[in-house]
Each structure stands twice: as structure tokens, then as C-alpha cells.
DRENKOLMAR-780310 format. One record per atom (N, C-alpha, C, O, CB): residue in one letter; residue number from 0; x, y, z. Coordinates in steps of 0.2 Angstrom, whole numbers, plus 5000, padded with zeros to 4 digits. Glycine has a CB too. Layout:
! DRENKOLMAR-780310
res:A, n:NUM, u:X, v:Y, w:Z
...
This chain:
! DRENKOLMAR-780310
res:M, n:0, u:4642, v:4975, w:5043
res:M, n:0, u:4648, v:4978, w:5044
res:M, n:0, u:4654, v:4974, w:5044
res:M, n:0, u:4654, v:4968, w:5046
res:M, n:0, u:4648, v:4982, w:5051
res:R, n:1, u:4660, v:4976, w:5040
res:R, n:1, u:4666, v:4972, w:5040
res:R, n:1, u:4671, v:4976, w:5044
res:R, n:1, u:4671, v:4982, w:5045
res:R, n:1, u:4669, v:4972, w:5033
res:I, n:2, u:4675, v:4972, w:5048
res:I, n:2, u:4681, v:4974, w:5052
res:I, n:2, u:4687, v:4971, w:5049
res:I, n:2, u:4687, v:4966, w:5047
res:I, n:2, u:4680, v:4972, w:5059
res:A, n:3, u:4692, v:4975, w:5049
res:A, n:3, u:4699, v:4973, w:5046
res:A, n:3, u:4703, v:4971, w:5052
res:A, n:3, u:4704, v:4975, w:5057
res:A, n:3, u:4702, v:4979, w:5041
res:I, n:4, u:4707, v:4966, w:5050
res:I, n:4, u:4712, v:4964, w:5055
res:I, n:4, u:4719, v:4964, w:5052
res:I, n:4, u:4719, v:4963, w:5045
res:I, n:4, u:4711, v:4957, w:5058
res:E, n:5, u:4724, v:4965, w:5055
res:E, n:5, u:4731, v:4964, w:5052
res:E, n:5, u:4736, v:4960, w:5057
res:E, n:5, u:4738, v:4963, w:5062
res:E, n:5, u:4734, v:4971, w:5051
res:P, n:6, u:4736, v:4954, w:5056
res:P, n:6, u:4741, v:4949, w:5060
res:P, n:6, u:4748, v:4952, w:5060
res:P, n:6, u:4750, v:4956, w:5055
res:P, n:6, u:4740, v:4942, w:5057
res:K, n:7, u:4752, v:4949, w:5064
res:K, n:7, u:4759, v:4951, w:5065
res:K, n:7, u:4762, v:4950, w:5058
res:K, n:7, u:4761, v:4944, w:5055
res:K, n:7, u:4762, v:4947, w:5070
res:P, n:8, u:4767, v:4954, w:5056
res:P, n:8, u:4770, v:4953, w:5049
res:P, n:8, u:4775, v:4947, w:5049
res:P, n:8, u:4777, v:4944, w:5054
res:P, n:8, u:4775, v:4959, w:5048
res:V, n:9, u:4776, v:4944, w:5043
res:V, n:9, u:4780, v:4939, w:5042
res:V, n:9, u:4786, v:4941, w:5038
res:V, n:9, u:4786, v:4946, w:5034
res:V, n:9, u:4777, v:4933, w:5037
res:T, n:10, u:4792, v:4939, w:5040
res:T, n:10, u:4799, v:4941, w:5038
res:T, n:10, u:4802, v:4936, w:5033
res:T, n:10, u:4801, v:4930, w:5035
res:T, n:10, u:4803, v:4944, w:5043
res:F, n:11, u:4806, v:4938, w:5029
res:F, n:11, u:4810, v:4934, w:5025
res:F, n:11, u:4816, v:4937, w:5022
res:F, n:11, u:4816, v:4943, w:5022
res:F, n:11, u:4806, v:4930, w:5019
res:E, n:12, u:4821, v:4933, w:5020
res:E, n:12, u:4827, v:4936, w:5017
res:E, n:12, u:4828, v:4933, w:5010
res:E, n:12, u:4827, v:4927, w:5009
res:E, n:12, u:4834, v:4934, w:5022
res:A, n:13, u:4830, v:4938, w:5006
res:A, n:13, u:4831, v:4935, w:4999
res:A, n:13, u:4835, v:4940, w:4995
res:A, n:13, u:4837, v:4946, w:4997
res:A, n:13, u:4824, v:4935, w:4995
res:C, n:14, u:4838, v:4938, w:4989
res:C, n:14, u:4842, v:4942, w:4985
res:C, n:14, u:4839, v:4943, w:4978
res:C, n:14, u:4835, v:4938, w:4976
res:C, n:14, u:4849, v:4940, w:4985
res:H, n:15, u:4841, v:4947, w:4974
res:H, n:15, u:4839, v:4948, w:4967
res:H, n:15, u:4843, v:4953, w:4964
res:H, n:15, u:4848, v:4956, w:4967
res:H, n:15, u:4831, v:4951, w:4967
res:S, n:16, u:4842, v:4953, w:4957
res:S, n:16, u:4846, v:4958, w:4953
res:S, n:16, u:4840, v:4961, w:4948
res:S, n:16, u:4836, v:4957, w:4946
res:S, n:16, u:4852, v:4955, w:4949
res:L, n:17, u:4841, v:4967, w:4947
res:L, n:17, u:4836, v:4971, w:4943
res:L, n:17, u:4840, v:4974, w:4937
res:L, n:17, u:4843, v:4979, w:4938
res:L, n:17, u:4832, v:4976, w:4946
res:P, n:18, u:4840, v:4970, w:4931
res:P, n:18, u:4844, v:4972, w:4925
res:P, n:18, u:4844, v:4980, w:4924
res:P, n:18, u:4849, v:4983, w:4922
res:P, n:18, u:4843, v:4968, w:4919
res:K, n:19, u:4838, v:4983, w:4924
res:K, n:19, u:4838, v:4990, w:4922
res:K, n:19, u:4840, v:4995, w:4927
res:K, n:19, u:4842, v:5000, w:4926
res:K, n:19, u:4830, v:4991, w:4920
res:F, n:20, u:4839, v:4992, w:4934
res:F, n:20, u:4841, v:4997, w:4939
res:F, n:20, u:4847, v:4995, w:4943
res:F, n:20, u:4851, v:5000, w:4945
res:F, n:20, u:4835, v:4997, w:4944
res:C, n:21, u:4848, v:4989, w:4945
res:C, n:21, u:4854, v:4987, w:4949
res:C, n:21, u:4856, v:4980, w:4947
res:C, n:21, u:4853, v:4975, w:4949
res:C, n:21, u:4852, v:4987, w:4956
res:P, n:22, u:4860, v:4979, w:4942
res:P, n:22, u:4861, v:4973, w:4939
res:P, n:22, u:4865, v:4968, w:4943
res:P, n:22, u:4865, v:4962, w:4942
res:P, n:22, u:4865, v:4973, w:4933
res:S, n:23, u:4869, v:4971, w:4949
res:S, n:23, u:4872, v:4966, w:4953
res:S, n:23, u:4867, v:4963, w:4958
res:S, n:23, u:4863, v:4966, w:4960
res:S, n:23, u:4878, v:4971, w:4957
res:A, n:24, u:4869, v:4957, w:4959
res:A, n:24, u:4865, v:4953, w:4964
res:A, n:24, u:4866, v:4956, w:4971
res:A, n:24, u:4871, v:4958, w:4973
res:A, n:24, u:4866, v:4945, w:4964
res:H, n:25, u:4860, v:4957, w:4975
res:H, n:25, u:4860, v:4960, w:4981
res:H, n:25, u:4854, v:4958, w:4985
res:H, n:25, u:4849, v:4956, w:4983
res:H, n:25, u:4860, v:4968, w:4981
res:G, n:26, u:4855, v:4958, w:4992
res:G, n:26, u:4850, v:4955, w:4996
res:G, n:26, u:4846, v:4960, w:5000
res:G, n:26, u:4848, v:4966, w:5001
res:G, n:26, u:4853, v:4950, w:5001
res:H, n:27, u:4840, v:4958, w:5003
res:H, n:27, u:4836, v:4962, w:5007
res:H, n:27, u:4833, v:4958, w:5012
res:H, n:27, u:4832, v:4952, w:5012
res:H, n:27, u:4831, v:4966, w:5003
res:S, n:28, u:4831, v:4962, w:5018
res:S, n:28, u:4827, v:4959, w:5023
res:S, n:28, u:4820, v:4962, w:5021
res:S, n:28, u:4819, v:4968, w:5020
res:S, n:28, u:4829, v:4961, w:5030
res:Y, n:29, u:4815, v:4957, w:5020
res:Y, n:29, u:4808, v:4959, w:5019
res:Y, n:29, u:4803, v:4958, w:5024
res:Y, n:29, u:4804, v:4953, w:5029
res:Y, n:29, u:4806, v:4955, w:5012
res:R, n:30, u:4798, v:4962, w:5024
res:R, n:30, u:4793, v:4961, w:5029
res:R, n:30, u:4786, v:4961, w:5026
res:R, n:30, u:4785, v:4966, w:5022
res:R, n:30, u:4793, v:4966, w:5035
res:V, n:31, u:4782, v:4956, w:5027
res:V, n:31, u:4775, v:4956, w:5023
res:V, n:31, u:4769, v:4957, w:5029
res:V, n:31, u:4769, v:4953, w:5033
res:V, n:31, u:4774, v:4949, w:5019
res:S, n:32, u:4765, v:4961, w:5028
res:S, n:32, u:4759, v:4962, w:5032
res:S, n:32, u:4753, v:4962, w:5027
res:S, n:32, u:4753, v:4964, w:5022
res:S, n:32, u:4759, v:4969, w:5036
res:V, n:33, u:4748, v:4958, w:5030
res:V, n:33, u:4742, v:4958, w:5026
res:V, n:33, u:4736, v:4961, w:5030
res:V, n:33, u:4736, v:4961, w:5037
res:V, n:33, u:4740, v:4951, w:5024
res:K, n:34, u:4731, v:4963, w:5027
res:K, n:34, u:4725, v:4965, w:5030
res:K, n:34, u:4719, v:4961, w:5028
res:K, n:34, u:4718, v:4961, w:5022
res:K, n:34, u:4724, v:4973, w:5029
res:I, n:35, u:4715, v:4958, w:5032
res:I, n:35, u:4709, v:4954, w:5030
res:I, n:35, u:4703, v:4958, w:5033
res:I, n:35, u:4703, v:4960, w:5039
res:I, n:35, u:4710, v:4947, w:5033
res:A, n:36, u:4698, v:4958, w:5029
res:A, n:36, u:4692, v:4961, w:5032
res:A, n:36, u:4686, v:4956, w:5031
res:A, n:36, u:4686, v:4952, w:5026
res:A, n:36, u:4690, v:4967, w:5028
res:G, n:37, u:4682, v:4956, w:5036
res:G, n:37, u:4676, v:4952, w:5036
res:G, n:37, u:4671, v:4953, w:5042
res:G, n:37, u:4673, v:4958, w:5046
res:G, n:37, u:4678, v:4944, w:5036
res:P, n:38, u:4666, v:4950, w:5042
res:P, n:38, u:4661, v:4951, w:5048
res:P, n:38, u:4664, v:4947, w:5054
res:P, n:38, u:4668, v:4943, w:5054
res:P, n:38, u:4654, v:4947, w:5046
res:V, n:39, u:4662, v:4950, w:5060
res:V, n:39, u:4664, v:4947, w:5066
res:V, n:39, u:4660, v:4941, w:5067
res:V, n:39, u:4654, v:4941, w:5069
res:V, n:39, u:4663, v:4952, w:5072
res:D, n:40, u:4663, v:4935, w:5067
res:D, n:40, u:4660, v:4929, w:5068
res:D, n:40, u:4662, v:4926, w:5075
res:D, n:40, u:4668, v:4924, w:5075
res:D, n:40, u:4661, v:4924, w:5062
res:H, n:41, u:4658, v:4925, w:5079
res:H, n:41, u:4660, v:4922, w:5086
res:H, n:41, u:4665, v:4926, w:5089
res:H, n:41, u:4669, v:4924, w:5093
res:H, n:41, u:4663, v:4915, w:5085
res:G, n:42, u:4665, v:4933, w:5088
res:G, n:42, u:4669, v:4938, w:5092
res:G, n:42, u:4675, v:4939, w:5088
res:G, n:42, u:4679, v:4944, w:5090
res:G, n:42, u:4671, v:4935, w:5098
res:I, n:43, u:4677, v:4936, w:5082
res:I, n:43, u:4683, v:4937, w:5079
res:I, n:43, u:4682, v:4937, w:5071
res:I, n:43, u:4677, v:4934, w:5069
res:I, n:43, u:4689, v:4932, w:5080
res:V, n:44, u:4686, v:4941, w:5067
res:V, n:44, u:4685, v:4941, w:5060
res:V, n:44, u:4688, v:4935, w:5057
res:V, n:44, u:4685, v:4931, w:5053
res:V, n:44, u:4689, v:4947, w:5057
res:A, n:45, u:4695, v:4933, w:5059
res:A, n:45, u:4698, v:4927, w:5057
res:A, n:45, u:4704, v:4926, w:5062
res:A, n:45, u:4706, v:4930, w:5066
res:A, n:45, u:4702, v:4929, w:5050
res:D, n:46, u:4706, v:4920, w:5063
res:D, n:46, u:4711, v:4918, w:5067
res:D, n:46, u:4717, v:4921, w:5065
res:D, n:46, u:4720, v:4919, w:5060
res:D, n:46, u:4711, v:4910, w:5068
res:F, n:47, u:4720, v:4925, w:5069
res:F, n:47, u:4727, v:4928, w:5067
res:F, n:47, u:4732, v:4923, w:5065
res:F, n:47, u:4736, v:4923, w:5060
res:F, n:47, u:4730, v:4932, w:5073
res:Q, n:48, u:4732, v:4917, w:5069
res:Q, n:48, u:4738, v:4912, w:5068
res:Q, n:48, u:4736, v:4908, w:5061
res:Q, n:48, u:4741, v:4907, w:5058
res:Q, n:48, u:4738, v:4907, w:5074
res:V, n:49, u:4730, v:4907, w:5060
res:V, n:49, u:4729, v:4904, w:5053
res:V, n:49, u:4731, v:4908, w:5047
res:V, n:49, u:4734, v:4906, w:5043
res:V, n:49, u:4721, v:4902, w:5053
res:V, n:50, u:4729, v:4914, w:5048
res:V, n:50, u:4731, v:4919, w:5042
res:V, n:50, u:4738, v:4920, w:5042
res:V, n:50, u:4741, v:4920, w:5036
res:V, n:50, u:4728, v:4926, w:5044
res:R, n:51, u:4742, v:4920, w:5048
res:R, n:51, u:4749, v:4921, w:5048
res:R, n:51, u:4752, v:4914, w:5045
res:R, n:51, u:4757, v:4915, w:5041
res:R, n:51, u:4752, v:4922, w:5055
res:R, n:52, u:4749, v:4909, w:5046
res:R, n:52, u:4752, v:4902, w:5043
res:R, n:52, u:4752, v:4902, w:5036
res:R, n:52, u:4756, v:4900, w:5032
res:R, n:52, u:4749, v:4896, w:5046
res:I, n:53, u:4746, v:4905, w:5033
res:I, n:53, u:4745, v:4905, w:5026
res:I, n:53, u:4751, v:4909, w:5023
res:I, n:53, u:4754, v:4908, w:5018
res:I, n:53, u:4738, v:4908, w:5024
res:V, n:54, u:4752, v:4915, w:5026
res:V, n:54, u:4757, v:4920, w:5023
res:V, n:54, u:4764, v:4917, w:5024
res:V, n:54, u:4768, v:4917, w:5019
res:V, n:54, u:4756, v:4927, w:5027
res:K, n:55, u:4765, v:4914, w:5029
res:K, n:55, u:4772, v:4911, w:5030
res:K, n:55, u:4773, v:4905, w:5025
res:K, n:55, u:4779, v:4905, w:5023
res:K, n:55, u:4772, v:4908, w:5037
res:A, n:56, u:4768, v:4901, w:5024
res:A, n:56, u:4769, v:4896, w:5019
res:A, n:56, u:4770, v:4898, w:5012
res:A, n:56, u:4775, v:4895, w:5008
res:A, n:56, u:4762, v:4891, w:5019
res:V, n:57, u:4767, v:4904, w:5010
res:V, n:57, u:4769, v:4907, w:5003
res:V, n:57, u:4776, v:4910, w:5003
res:V, n:57, u:4780, v:4909, w:4999
res:V, n:57, u:4763, v:4912, w:5001
res:V, n:58, u:4777, v:4914, w:5009
res:V, n:58, u:4783, v:4917, w:5009
res:V, n:58, u:4789, v:4913, w:5010
res:V, n:58, u:4795, v:4914, w:5007
res:V, n:58, u:4783, v:4922, w:5015
res:A, n:59, u:4788, v:4907, w:5012
res:A, n:59, u:4793, v:4902, w:5013
res:A, n:59, u:4796, v:4900, w:5006
res:A, n:59, u:4802, v:4898, w:5005
res:A, n:59, u:4791, v:4895, w:5016
res:K, n:60, u:4792, v:4901, w:5001
res:K, n:60, u:4795, v:4899, w:4994
res:K, n:60, u:4800, v:4904, w:4991
res:K, n:60, u:4803, v:4903, w:4986
res:K, n:60, u:4789, v:4899, w:4989
res:L, n:61, u:4800, v:4910, w:4995
res:L, n:61, u:4805, v:4915, w:4993
res:L, n:61, u:4811, v:4916, w:4998
res:L, n:61, u:4816, v:4919, w:4996
res:L, n:61, u:4801, v:4922, w:4993
res:D, n:62, u:4810, v:4913, w:5004
res:D, n:62, u:4815, v:4914, w:5009
res:D, n:62, u:4822, v:4911, w:5007
res:D, n:62, u:4822, v:4905, w:5005
res:D, n:62, u:4812, v:4911, w:5016
res:H, n:63, u:4827, v:4915, w:5008
res:H, n:63, u:4834, v:4913, w:5006
res:H, n:63, u:4834, v:4911, w:4999
res:H, n:63, u:4838, v:4906, w:4998
res:H, n:63, u:4836, v:4908, w:5011
res:R, n:64, u:4831, v:4914, w:4995
res:R, n:64, u:4831, v:4912, w:4987
res:R, n:64, u:4834, v:4918, w:4983
res:R, n:64, u:4833, v:4924, w:4986
res:R, n:64, u:4824, v:4910, w:4985
res:M, n:65, u:4836, v:4916, w:4977
res:M, n:65, u:4837, v:4921, w:4972
res:M, n:65, u:4830, v:4923, w:4969
res:M, n:65, u:4828, v:4918, w:4965
res:M, n:65, u:4843, v:4919, w:4967
res:L, n:66, u:4827, v:4928, w:4970
res:L, n:66, u:4820, v:4930, w:4968
res:L, n:66, u:4820, v:4929, w:4960
res:L, n:66, u:4814, v:4927, w:4958
res:L, n:66, u:4818, v:4937, w:4970
res:N, n:67, u:4825, v:4931, w:4957
res:N, n:67, u:4825, v:4930, w:4949
res:N, n:67, u:4823, v:4923, w:4947
res:N, n:67, u:4821, v:4922, w:4941
res:N, n:67, u:4832, v:4932, w:4946
res:D, n:68, u:4825, v:4918, w:4951
res:D, n:68, u:4823, v:4911, w:4950
res:D, n:68, u:4816, v:4909, w:4950
res:D, n:68, u:4814, v:4904, w:4948
res:D, n:68, u:4828, v:4906, w:4954
res:V, n:69, u:4812, v:4914, w:4954
res:V, n:69, u:4805, v:4912, w:4955
res:V, n:69, u:4801, v:4917, w:4952
res:V, n:69, u:4795, v:4916, w:4949
res:V, n:69, u:4804, v:4913, w:4963
res:I, n:70, u:4803, v:4924, w:4951
res:I, n:70, u:4799, v:4929, w:4949
res:I, n:70, u:4803, v:4933, w:4943
res:I, n:70, u:4808, v:4935, w:4945
res:I, n:70, u:4796, v:4934, w:4954
res:E, n:71, u:4800, v:4934, w:4938
res:E, n:71, u:4803, v:4938, w:4932
res:E, n:71, u:4804, v:4945, w:4934
res:E, n:71, u:4799, v:4948, w:4937
res:E, n:71, u:4799, v:4937, w:4926
res:N, n:72, u:4810, v:4948, w:4934
res:N, n:72, u:4811, v:4955, w:4935
res:N, n:72, u:4808, v:4956, w:4942
res:N, n:72, u:4803, v:4960, w:4943
res:N, n:72, u:4808, v:4960, w:4930
res:P, n:73, u:4811, v:4954, w:4948
res:P, n:73, u:4808, v:4954, w:4954
res:P, n:73, u:4808, v:4961, w:4958
res:P, n:73, u:4812, v:4961, w:4963
res:P, n:73, u:4810, v:4949, w:4958
res:T, n:74, u:4805, v:4966, w:4955
res:T, n:74, u:4805, v:4972, w:4959
res:T, n:74, u:4800, v:4971, w:4965
res:T, n:74, u:4797, v:4966, w:4965
res:T, n:74, u:4802, v:4978, w:4954
res:A, n:75, u:4801, v:4976, w:4969
res:A, n:75, u:4796, v:4975, w:4975
res:A, n:75, u:4789, v:4975, w:4973
res:A, n:75, u:4785, v:4971, w:4977
res:A, n:75, u:4798, v:4981, w:4980
res:E, n:76, u:4787, v:4979, w:4968
res:E, n:76, u:4780, v:4978, w:4966
res:E, n:76, u:4778, v:4971, w:4964
res:E, n:76, u:4773, v:4969, w:4965
res:E, n:76, u:4779, v:4984, w:4961
res:R, n:77, u:4782, v:4968, w:4960
res:R, n:77, u:4781, v:4962, w:4957
res:R, n:77, u:4781, v:4956, w:4962
res:R, n:77, u:4777, v:4952, w:4962
res:R, n:77, u:4786, v:4960, w:4951
res:V, n:78, u:4785, v:4957, w:4967
res:V, n:78, u:4786, v:4952, w:4973
res:V, n:78, u:4779, v:4953, w:4977
res:V, n:78, u:4776, v:4948, w:4979
res:V, n:78, u:4792, v:4953, w:4977
res:A, n:79, u:4777, v:4959, w:4978
res:A, n:79, u:4771, v:4960, w:4982
res:A, n:79, u:4765, v:4957, w:4978
res:A, n:79, u:4761, v:4954, w:4981
res:A, n:79, u:4770, v:4968, w:4983
res:V, n:80, u:4764, v:4958, w:4972
res:V, n:80, u:4759, v:4955, w:4968
res:V, n:80, u:4759, v:4948, w:4968
res:V, n:80, u:4754, v:4944, w:4968
res:V, n:80, u:4759, v:4958, w:4961
res:W, n:81, u:4765, v:4945, w:4967
res:W, n:81, u:4766, v:4938, w:4967
res:W, n:81, u:4764, v:4935, w:4974
res:W, n:81, u:4760, v:4929, w:4974
res:W, n:81, u:4774, v:4936, w:4966
res:I, n:82, u:4765, v:4938, w:4979
res:I, n:82, u:4763, v:4935, w:4986
res:I, n:82, u:4755, v:4936, w:4986
res:I, n:82, u:4752, v:4931, w:4988
res:I, n:82, u:4766, v:4939, w:4992
res:W, n:83, u:4752, v:4942, w:4984
res:W, n:83, u:4745, v:4943, w:4984
res:W, n:83, u:4742, v:4937, w:4981
res:W, n:83, u:4737, v:4934, w:4983
res:W, n:83, u:4743, v:4950, w:4981
res:N, n:84, u:4744, v:4936, w:4974
res:N, n:84, u:4741, v:4931, w:4970
res:N, n:84, u:4741, v:4924, w:4973
res:N, n:84, u:4736, v:4920, w:4972
res:N, n:84, u:4744, v:4931, w:4963
res:R, n:85, u:4745, v:4923, w:4977
res:R, n:85, u:4746, v:4916, w:4980
res:R, n:85, u:4742, v:4915, w:4987
res:R, n:85, u:4741, v:4910, w:4989
res:R, n:85, u:4753, v:4914, w:4981
res:I, n:86, u:4741, v:4921, w:4991
res:I, n:86, u:4738, v:4920, w:4997
res:I, n:86, u:4730, v:4922, w:4997
res:I, n:86, u:4726, v:4920, w:5001
res:I, n:86, u:4741, v:4925, w:5002
res:E, n:87, u:4728, v:4926, w:4992
res:E, n:87, u:4721, v:4928, w:4991
res:E, n:87, u:4716, v:4922, w:4991
res:E, n:87, u:4712, v:4922, w:4995
res:E, n:87, u:4720, v:4932, w:4985
res:D, n:88, u:4717, v:4917, w:4987
res:D, n:88, u:4713, v:4911, w:4987
res:D, n:88, u:4713, v:4907, w:4993
res:D, n:88, u:4708, v:4905, w:4995
res:D, n:88, u:4714, v:4907, w:4981
res:K, n:89, u:4719, v:4907, w:4996
res:K, n:89, u:4720, v:4903, w:5002
res:K, n:89, u:4716, v:4906, w:5008
res:K, n:89, u:4713, v:4902, w:5012
res:K, n:89, u:4727, v:4902, w:5004
res:I, n:90, u:4716, v:4913, w:5008
res:I, n:90, u:4713, v:4916, w:5013
res:I, n:90, u:4705, v:4915, w:5013
res:I, n:90, u:4702, v:4913, w:5017
res:I, n:90, u:4714, v:4924, w:5013
res:R, n:91, u:4703, v:4915, w:5006
res:R, n:91, u:4696, v:4914, w:5005
res:R, n:91, u:4693, v:4907, w:5007
res:R, n:91, u:4688, v:4907, w:5009
res:R, n:91, u:4694, v:4916, w:4998
res:R, n:92, u:4698, v:4902, w:5005
res:R, n:92, u:4696, v:4895, w:5007
res:R, n:92, u:4696, v:4894, w:5014
res:R, n:92, u:4691, v:4891, w:5017
res:R, n:92, u:4701, v:4891, w:5004
res:S, n:93, u:4700, v:4897, w:5018
res:S, n:93, u:4701, v:4896, w:5025
res:S, n:93, u:4695, v:4900, w:5029
res:S, n:93, u:4693, v:4898, w:5034
res:S, n:93, u:4708, v:4898, w:5028
res:H, n:94, u:4694, v:4906, w:5026
res:H, n:94, u:4689, v:4911, w:5029
res:H, n:94, u:4684, v:4913, w:5024
res:H, n:94, u:4685, v:4919, w:5021
res:H, n:94, u:4693, v:4917, w:5033
res:P, n:95, u:4679, v:4909, w:5022
res:P, n:95, u:4675, v:4911, w:5016
res:P, n:95, u:4672, v:4918, w:5016
res:P, n:95, u:4670, v:4921, w:5011
res:P, n:95, u:4670, v:4906, w:5016
res:E, n:96, u:4670, v:4921, w:5022
res:E, n:96, u:4667, v:4927, w:5023
res:E, n:96, u:4672, v:4933, w:5022
res:E, n:96, u:4670, v:4939, w:5022
res:E, n:96, u:4663, v:4928, w:5029
res:C, n:97, u:4679, v:4931, w:5022
res:C, n:97, u:4684, v:4937, w:5023
res:C, n:97, u:4687, v:4938, w:5016
res:C, n:97, u:4687, v:4934, w:5011
res:C, n:97, u:4689, v:4935, w:5027
res:L, n:98, u:4689, v:4944, w:5015
res:L, n:98, u:4693, v:4946, w:5009
res:L, n:98, u:4700, v:4949, w:5011
res:L, n:98, u:4701, v:4952, w:5016
res:L, n:98, u:4689, v:4952, w:5005
res:L, n:99, u:4704, v:4948, w:5007
res:L, n:99, u:4711, v:4951, w:5007
res:L, n:99, u:4710, v:4958, w:5005
res:L, n:99, u:4709, v:4959, w:4999
res:L, n:99, u:4717, v:4947, w:5003
res:V, n:100, u:4711, v:4963, w:5009
res:V, n:100, u:4710, v:4970, w:5007
res:V, n:100, u:4717, v:4974, w:5007
res:V, n:100, u:4716, v:4980, w:5005
res:V, n:100, u:4705, v:4973, w:5012
res:G, n:101, u:4722, v:4971, w:5009
res:G, n:101, u:4728, v:4975, w:5009
res:G, n:101, u:4734, v:4970, w:5010
res:G, n:101, u:4734, v:4965, w:5014
res:G, n:101, u:4728, v:4980, w:5014
res:L, n:102, u:4740, v:4972, w:5007
res:L, n:102, u:4746, v:4969, w:5008
res:L, n:102, u:4751, v:4974, w:5007
res:L, n:102, u:4752, v:4978, w:5003
res:L, n:102, u:4747, v:4963, w:5002
res:R, n:103, u:4756, v:4974, w:5012
res:R, n:103, u:4761, v:4978, w:5012
res:R, n:103, u:4768, v:4974, w:5012
res:R, n:103, u:4769, v:4970, w:5017
res:R, n:103, u:4761, v:4983, w:5019
res:L, n:104, u:4772, v:4976, w:5008
res:L, n:104, u:4779, v:4973, w:5007
res:L, n:104, u:4784, v:4978, w:5009
res:L, n:104, u:4784, v:4983, w:5005
res:L, n:104, u:4780, v:4969, w:5001
res:V, n:105, u:4788, v:4977, w:5014
res:V, n:105, u:4793, v:4982, w:5016
res:V, n:105, u:4800, v:4978, w:5013
res:V, n:105, u:4801, v:4973, w:5015
res:V, n:105, u:4794, v:4983, w:5023
res:E, n:106, u:4804, v:4982, w:5009
res:E, n:106, u:4810, v:4979, w:5007
res:E, n:106, u:4815, v:4984, w:5009
res:E, n:106, u:4816, v:4990, w:5007
res:E, n:106, u:4810, v:4979, w:4999
res:G, n:107, u:4819, v:4982, w:5014
res:G, n:107, u:4824, v:4987, w:5018
res:G, n:107, u:4820, v:4993, w:5021
res:G, n:107, u:4816, v:4991, w:5025
res:G, n:107, u:4829, v:4989, w:5012
res:E, n:108, u:4821, v:4999, w:5018
res:E, n:108, u:4817, v:5004, w:5021
res:E, n:108, u:4812, v:5007, w:5016
res:E, n:108, u:4809, v:5012, w:5018
res:E, n:108, u:4822, v:5010, w:5022
res:H, n:109, u:4811, v:5003, w:5011
res:H, n:109, u:4805, v:5005, w:5006
res:H, n:109, u:4799, v:5001, w:5007
res:H, n:109, u:4800, v:4995, w:5009
res:H, n:109, u:4808, v:5005, w:4999
res:A, n:110, u:4794, v:5003, w:5005
res:A, n:110, u:4788, v:4999, w:5005
res:A, n:110, u:4783, v:4999, w:4999
res:A, n:110, u:4783, v:5005, w:4996
res:A, n:110, u:4784, v:5001, w:5011
res:V, n:111, u:4780, v:4994, w:4998
res:V, n:111, u:4775, v:4994, w:4992
res:V, n:111, u:4768, v:4991, w:4995
res:V, n:111, u:4768, v:4987, w:5000
res:V, n:111, u:4777, v:4989, w:4986
res:E, n:112, u:4763, v:4994, w:4994
res:E, n:112, u:4756, v:4992, w:4996
res:E, n:112, u:4752, v:4990, w:4990
res:E, n:112, u:4751, v:4993, w:4985
res:E, n:112, u:4753, v:4997, w:5000
res:V, n:113, u:4748, v:4984, w:4991
res:V, n:113, u:4744, v:4982, w:4986
res:V, n:113, u:4737, v:4982, w:4989
res:V, n:113, u:4736, v:4980, w:4994
res:V, n:113, u:4746, v:4974, w:4984
res:T, n:114, u:4732, v:4984, w:4985
res:T, n:114, u:4725, v:4984, w:4987
res:T, n:114, u:4721, v:4981, w:4981
res:T, n:114, u:4723, v:4981, w:4975
res:T, n:114, u:4723, v:4991, w:4989
res:P, n:115, u:4715, v:4979, w:4983
res:P, n:115, u:4711, v:4976, w:4977
res:P, n:115, u:4709, v:4981, w:4972
res:P, n:115, u:4705, v:4979, w:4967
res:P, n:115, u:4705, v:4972, w:4980
């Protein structure tokens, strides 16, 4: 049996421009939540703080940045996938029995969810 956990979200601030949709540079407040699933080992699936530190380290690369300098055409969907691709392996290395099963990126009042 696998149980899923969802540590406290990580927040960051960033700006971007989207040539096809909104060419003017503008900023957002973002919130990233992840869901990790795995067996209960010693009473827990994974240490919430360890998982949160992994997410914070990846998100720090985007915090207070112009997202266009980091991600091509940084739509919310592309930002969410960029984050997923950078935390998935780190989660697996820190918790070998666990899988990243969900990531939710909230951009202002809108949200994107990534699943495997």
C-alpha cells in the first residue's frame, strides 16, 4: 500500500512576459505544492521537511527572477514542468521508495497540476 503526503507549499515571486498572450513584463506570486507517495516506513512516508527543502532549493532558482531568462516561453504549464523535472530525481534519491505523484503550481488565482 502507498500513502500520499503533501508538505506545506513553497512560495516564490517572479515575473515573465508571454509574447503570444501578454508581451508586457509582469509579475506573479507563485505557490508550489507537491504530492509524494510511498510505503509507510517507520511510521512516515517521507520527512516533510526534507521534501520541502528539495522543493525550496529548486524554486530558489526562480525566485525574484525574470522567468524568460530561465525557461523558454514561461507559461504556468512550462514552469510547472520545469520544476517537476528538477525535483523528481532529487525526491527519488532522498526517498528511494517514494514517487512524485503530483505537483500543483498556483500563479496568482490560476493553477496548473502536473501528474506522471
